[in-house]
N, C-alpha and C positions, 0 to 999 in steps of 0.2 A: 359349575358349568364354565367351560373355557370360552373366553371372549376373544375372537380373532380380530386384530387391529388392521390386518392387511390380507389381501387375496393372493398377491404374488410378490415376487422379488422386487419389482419396480415400485410397488406401493410401499413396501417395507423400507426401501432406500430413501424414498421421498419423506416418509415419516421420521426417519433417522436424521435426515438433513434438516428438517424443520426443528427437531429437538436440539440439534447442534446450534442452529441459528438462535434459538431461544436462550440457550446456555451462554453463547457469546455475548449477546446483548446484556444479559443479567450480570455477567462477569465484568463487562466493561463499565457498567453502572457502579458496581462495587469498587472497581479500581479507581474510577474518577473521584468518588467520594473519599476514598482512602488518601488519594494524592492531595486533595483540597484540605484534608484534616492533618496533613503532614505525617501520615502513618506509614508512608512508603517513600523511599529515597527517589530522587529525580531519575537516577540511572535505572533503578529497578522498574520504576513506573514506565519509563520510555521503552525499555526492552519488552515488557509485557504488553504494553499498549500497541506497539508495532506488530506484535504477533497476533493480537486480537483483530487488528485492522486488516491484516493480511488474510486471516481466516474468514473474516466477514466478507471481504471482497470476493474471495474465491467462492464462498457459498452463495452470495448474492448473484454472481454470474451463472452458477449452475442452476439456480432457481428462477432465473429470468423467464418470464412467460408463464410461470406457474403461480407465483404469488409476489405481490409488491410489498416492500417494507412497511409502508403506512397501513396496508390492509392486514398484514401479519400482526403488527403492533395492536391494532384495534381488535382483531379477532381474539388475541390472547391476553387482552387487557394489560399490556405492559406499561408500567409507569416508570419509564427510564429516560427522562429528558437529557441527562448528562451523556448517557451512552449514545443516544440518537444524534446528539450534537457532534460527538466525537467521531462516530462511525459514518454518519450520512452527510452531515454538513461540513465538518472540518476535514476529516480523512487523514489527519496527522495528529500525533501526540501534542498535548498542551506545551510540553517542554520545547518542541520544535517551533511552535507558534511564538513562544517567548523569545527564542533565539533569533527567529526571523525578524521580529519587531526590533530587537536590539541591534541587528545588523544594518539597519537603515539609519544613516546619520541625520537625514532630514525628516522631521516629523510629518511633513506633508506626504512624503512618499513611503512612509512606514507601512501603511495598509497594503499598498501595491507590492512592496517588497515582500511582506509576509505572505501575500497570496501567491507570488511567484515561487517562493521557497516551498510553500506547502504543495504547490502543483508539481514541483520538481521531486519532492519526496514521494508523492503519489505515483509519479512516472517511474521512479526507481522501484517502488514496491510492486507495481503492476508488471514490470518487465521481469523482475526476479521471480515473482510468483509463476509467471507463464513458463519460464524455463524449468522451474521445479515441478510443474505439472505436465512436463514433457510436451509442451506446445512448441514443437521444434521446426515446423514447416516455415519456409522463407516468408510466405504471405501472412504468417502469424507473428513471427519474431520481428521482421523489419519495421512494420508500422509502429510497434511499441518502442523500438530503439530510436526511430525517427522522432516520436513524441518526446522521448527522453532528451534527445539531442536539442530539440527545440526549447524544451523547458530549461536546460542548462544555458542555452544561448541567451535567454532572457535575464540571466543573472550575471551580466558583465561585471558590475562592481564587486560581486562576491567571488566569482570564479574567474581566474585569469585564463587567457587563451590556451596556455599550456597545461591547464588542469588535467590530471591523469584521466578523469572520467570522460572529459570531452575527447581526448585523444583516443582512448580505447573504443568508445562508442563510434567515433568516426571510422576507425579501422574496421570494426565489425560491419558497419553499413557498407563500406567499400567492398568487403568480401561478399556480403549478401546481394549486392547489386549485380554481381557476376553470376549469381545462381538463378535457376528458374523458380517460378512462384511456388511450385509444388515440391521443390527439393527440400530435404530435411537435413538439419545439422547432425553430424555423427555423434556418438556418445562422447567421444573425446572433445569435440568442438563444444558440445553443450556443457560439459564439465568446465572447460576453459571460460566460456561465456559467463557461467554462473560465478566463477571465481573473480573474473574481471568486474562484473557488476557489483558483487559484494565488496570488493576492494574499493571501487569507485564510490560506493555509497558511504562506506566508513570514512573515506577521505572527505567526502562532501559534508557529512555531519561534523567532522572535526574542524572544518573550515568555518563553521558558524560560530559566532562569539558565545562565550559562556554567559549564562544569566546570573551565575553565582548561587543558584539554588542547590 
């Protein structure tokens, strides 16, 4: 006897999204444990962790109003404390947290500096994800770039005024300010914005001190 798990396309897509969310959380837990046990290099860990965080953020947004993460974890009896800390609480790879702490010269301000850098990383990821998901309307893109600009502005000691990310984001905000709320970026503009954000993010990560790991 065939058991039907869904009645229509919408239900099928929801179940597939829930399955993806489950897989992302489990994969992140395994990755965190592998990193702690020194079974994966810092570079490979960071690249994979950023991808999982990006996927998690996208899925969480699409499932908003359908299920909360705490309820999902409880319903499926997920025992993944490291993954939940990384995906929900921190939002950035452990390597980024370590470099953030190392970037602060004064111990008293290290926590604040780490939090500011973590927020900046999240702002970068959110903006890049939005462009990749074709969220190209002005009223969708501009708030994200504004948040990114604000996050970078809080990192004066780390990022100089002429940092390319600050310059590029300011240029894009100037362009968007001249557009209507419902106006959308063209395919060429979206491609350029994605390139600029990716370049700025790479430069930002390179500007953080190495932990030697």
